[in-house]
Backbone as CSV, one residue per row, in Angstrom:
resi,resn,N_x,N_y,N_z,CA_x,CA_y,CA_z,C_x,C_y,C_z
1,UNK,113.645,90.421,100.022,112.283,89.941,99.875,111.616,89.757,101.251
2,UNK,112.411,89.304,102.222,111.889,89.126,103.574,111.368,90.450,104.137
3,UNK,112.099,91.528,103.866,111.690,92.857,104.326,110.342,93.240,103.720
4,UNK,110.169,93.009,102.437,108.917,93.353,101.741,107.747,92.561,102.328
5,UNK,107.951,91.284,102.577,106.889,90.440,103.141,106.512,90.918,104.542
6,UNK,107.521,91.158,105.375,107.250,91.634,106.738,106.567,93.002,106.731
7,UNK,106.999,93.895,105.848,106.364,95.208,105.762,104.928,95.107,105.257
8,UNK,104.673,94.175,104.365,103.303,93.979,103.873,102.403,93.488,105.004
9,UNK,102.852,92.504,105.753,102.068,92.008,106.894,101.858,93.131,107.900
10,UNK,102.908,93.868,108.181,102.822,94.997,109.100,101.769,95.999,108.643
11,UNK,101.770,96.310,107.371,100.823,97.292,106.842,99.384,96.792,106.838
12,UNK,99.195,95.505,106.708,97.835,94.960,106.820,97.317,95.199,108.237
13,UNK,98.124,94.871,109.223,97.720,95.132,110.618,97.503,96.628,110.859
14,UNK,98.410,97.461,110.343,98.300,98.895,110.544,97.005,99.445,109.942
15,UNK,96.694,99.011,108.748,95.487,99.499,108.084,94.239,99.082,108.845
16,UNK,94.210,97.857,109.323,93.066,97.395,110.122,92.970,98.193,111.422
17,UNK,94.113,98.444,112.058,94.106,99.205,113.309,93.619,100.635,113.091
18,UNK,94.054,101.255,112.015,93.724,102.657,111.775,92.336,102.869,111.194
19,UNK,91.873,101.935,110.359,90.630,102.175,109.623,89.546,101.122,109.833
20,UNK,89.884,99.983,110.410,88.898,98.916,110.598,87.738,99.321,111.487
21,UNK,87.994,100.181,112.439,86.951,100.604,113.383,85.871,101.462,112.732
22,UNK,86.104,101.936,111.520,85.115,102.794,110.866,83.793,102.065,110.602
23,UNK,83.838,100.743,110.598,82.600,99.970,110.446,81.947,99.663,111.800
24,UNK,82.542,100.116,112.875,82.042,99.828,114.218,81.763,101.120,114.987
25,UNK,81.073,102.028,114.353,80.805,103.338,114.965,79.853,103.256,116.151
26,UNK,79.178,102.128,116.299,78.241,101.969,117.419,78.959,101.582,118.715
27,UNK,80.254,101.254,118.642,81.015,100.947,119.853,81.576,102.242,120.452
28,UNK,81.760,102.229,121.755,82.347,103.391,122.431,83.763,103.637,121.903
29,UNK,84.124,104.899,121.848,85.430,105.274,121.312,86.573,104.616,122.081
30,UNK,86.473,104.519,123.400,87.562,103.930,124.187,87.766,102.458,123.832
31,UNK,86.697,101.768,123.452,86.815,100.350,123.073,87.573,100.223,121.755
32,UNK,87.203,101.026,120.763,87.895,100.912,119.471,89.342,101.401,119.569
33,UNK,89.597,102.351,120.457,90.996,102.775,120.671,91.798,101.621,121.264
34,UNK,91.243,100.956,122.266,91.941,99.832,122.890,92.187,98.703,121.894
35,UNK,91.172,98.348,121.141,91.326,97.280,120.132,92.355,97.700,119.078
36,UNK,92.300,98.958,118.645,93.261,99.444,117.653,94.696,99.375,118.181
37,UNK,94.891,99.698,119.457,96.222,99.611,120.056,96.718,98.162,120.106
38,UNK,95.824,97.240,120.391,96.215,95.824,120.409,96.621,95.354,119.014
39,UNK,95.869,95.782,118.010,96.211,95.426,116.627,97.529,96.095,116.233
40,UNK,97.712,97.343,116.655,98.949,98.069,116.333,100.171,97.392,116.960
41,UNK,99.997,96.771,118.124,101.107,96.031,118.730,101.563,94.908,117.793
42,UNK,100.597,94.202,117.206,100.947,93.142,116.247,101.666,93.740,115.038
43,UNK,101.225,94.912,114.622,101.866,95.596,113.490,103.339,95.865,113.787
44,UNK,103.621,96.343,114.990,105.009,96.634,115.365,105.862,95.371,115.431
45,UNK,105.251,94.254,115.765,105.995,92.987,115.837,106.509,92.552,114.468
46,UNK,105.920,93.077,113.398,106.405,92.800,112.037,107.230,93.965,111.487
47,UNK,106.844,95.179,111.820,107.491,96.362,111.264,108.920,96.532,111.779
48,UNK,109.125,96.356,113.067,110.464,96.555,113.639,111.474,95.555,113.055
49,UNK,111.161,94.255,113.021,112.114,93.330,112.383,112.312,93.622,110.889
50,UNK,111.249,94.036,110.211,111.375,94.354,108.780,112.401,95.456,108.565
51,UNK,112.338,96.495,109.385,113.287,97.599,109.238,114.690,97.221,109.679
52,UNK,114.791,96.403,110.708,116.123,95.942,111.148,116.788,95.113,110.059
53,UNK,116.027,94.162,109.521,116.568,93.299,108.457,116.840,94.122,107.200
54,UNK,115.884,94.963,106.834,115.991,95.733,105.605,117.099,96.761,105.601
55,UNK,117.464,97.266,106.791,118.494,98.302,106.846,119.873,97.772,106.473
56,UNK,120.024,96.463,106.417,121.275,95.876,105.941,121.427,96.065,104.428
57,UNK,120.294,96.240,103.734,120.292,96.375,102.279,119.871,97.767,101.812
58,UNK,118.916,98.361,102.507,118.329,99.632,102.093,118.687,100.749,103.072
59,UNK,118.678,101.972,102.563,118.827,103.123,103.452,117.494,103.333,104.175
60,UNK,117.517,104.160,105.217,116.281,104.450,105.950,115.256,105.119,105.028
61,UNK,115.710,106.003,104.156,114.795,106.660,103.211,114.177,105.658,102.250
62,UNK,114.961,104.689,101.810,114.422,103.655,100.920,113.425,102.774,101.657
63,UNK,113.728,102.420,102.910,112.782,101.621,103.700,111.458,102.348,103.870
64,UNK,111.523,103.629,104.168,110.298,104.419,104.341,109.519,104.491,103.035
65,UNK,110.212,104.623,101.931,109.561,104.676,100.624,108.873,103.357,100.308
66,UNK,109.556,102.256,100.571,108.951,100.933,100.371,107.696,100.817,101.220
67,UNK,107.793,101.226,102.472,106.651,101.136,103.393,105.474,101.962,102.886
68,UNK,105.722,103.142,102.369,104.641,104.003,101.892,103.950,103.414,100.666
69,UNK,104.713,102.871,99.750,104.118,102.254,98.555,103.284,101.039,98.956
70,UNK,103.821,100.211,99.850,103.056,99.063,100.340,101.804,99.539,101.065
71,UNK,101.948,100.558,101.895,100.823,101.082,102.664,99.698,101.566,101.754
72,UNK,100.040,102.287,100.714,99.017,102.759,99.780,98.334,101.604,99.056
73,UNK,99.098,100.603,98.688,98.531,99.441,98.005,97.573,98.688,98.919
74,UNK,98.021,98.419,100.146,97.174,97.716,101.117,95.928,98.539,101.407
75,UNK,96.097,99.856,101.597,94.949,100.703,101.899,93.947,100.727,100.748
76,UNK,94.431,100.809,99.520,93.524,100.832,98.367,92.675,99.561,98.318
77,UNK,93.301,98.421,98.510,92.565,97.151,98.520,91.592,97.116,99.695
78,UNK,92.032,97.525,100.862,91.199,97.516,102.069,89.982,98.421,101.912
79,UNK,90.196,99.621,101.412,89.082,100.569,101.314,88.021,100.101,100.321
80,UNK,88.439,99.422,99.274,87.483,98.924,98.278,86.797,97.652,98.768
81,UNK,87.576,96.725,99.339,86.992,95.432,99.713,86.292,95.444,101.065
82,UNK,86.872,96.097,102.053,86.309,96.071,103.407,85.361,97.240,103.671
83,UNK,85.787,98.439,103.315,84.959,99.620,103.573,83.942,99.871,102.460
84,UNK,84.094,99.148,101.345,83.181,99.264,100.203,83.150,100.683,99.628
85,UNK,84.293,101.332,99.597,84.393,102.668,99.027,84.873,102.573,97.585
86,UNK,84.483,103.547,96.790,84.909,103.586,95.396,86.372,103.994,95.302
87,UNK,87.053,103.429,94.324,88.419,103.854,94.024,88.320,104.798,92.846
88,UNK,88.548,106.086,93.084,88.338,107.119,92.078,89.604,107.358,91.262
89,UNK,89.421,107.916,90.077,90.536,108.133,89.167,91.601,109.044,89.768
90,UNK,91.176,110.036,90.543,92.160,110.963,91.107,93.020,110.287,92.178
91,UNK,92.492,109.246,92.830,93.317,108.473,93.771,94.440,107.783,93.002
92,UNK,94.075,107.203,91.875,95.067,106.518,91.046,96.154,107.487,90.591
93,UNK,95.762,108.675,90.144,96.741,109.668,89.699,97.677,110.040,90.851
94,UNK,97.106,110.266,92.032,97.929,110.586,93.193,98.895,109.471,93.537
95,UNK,98.420,108.228,93.489,99.279,107.086,93.777,100.399,106.963,92.739
96,UNK,100.087,107.236,91.482,101.111,107.178,90.436,102.214,108.204,90.722
97,UNK,101.836,109.405,91.170,102.847,110.405,91.517,103.711,109.939,92.691
98,UNK,103.110,109.269,93.648,103.885,108.757,94.783,104.849,107.667,94.315
99,UNK,104.391,106.809,93.427,105.266,105.768,92.878,106.393,106.399,92.057
100,UNK,106.083,107.464,91.351,107.123,108.199,90.628,108.155,108.754,91.610
101,UNK,107.679,109.255,92.744,108.591,109.711,93.791,109.471,108.584,94.292
102,UNK,108.893,107.394,94.437,109.672,106.224,94.868,110.760,105.904,93.852
103,UNK,110.449,106.056,92.577,111.439,105.805,91.541,112.645,106.729,91.729
104,UNK,112.386,108.003,92.052,113.483,108.947,92.279,114.328,108.562,93.493
105,UNK,113.701,108.017,94.515,114.433,107.604,95.719,115.384,106.442,95.399
106,UNK,114.936,105.514,94.557,115.736,104.320,94.274,116.658,104.469,93.060
107,UNK,116.490,105.503,92.272,117.318,105.719,91.086,118.767,105.985,91.493
108,UNK,119.670,105.296,90.851,121.107,105.522,91.085,121.541,106.704,90.230
109,UNK,121.922,107.780,90.865,122.280,109.005,90.138,123.759,109.120,89.966
């Protein structure tokens, strides 16, 4: 559970670093790059421990899968609430296929 919480916090920082600047197009590119790098540093401060702790329980492929599912969830919420973009039906279908892929990664065969 600790891994999931740390990865969620990490992904919130990552999403803000990668996409938060889209509302600040009037700032110079070098400024938003610098701010994004500072935010990304905070992201790494959560992501690295999450993977270290999580690797005791999960394989690297499982950790990456968890991160991707969390990332899509955080991004979907961010894009609707912060960027005010519509969440379209085809996004949902694509996300469902990714979650189906996650099921295959975690399925004991």
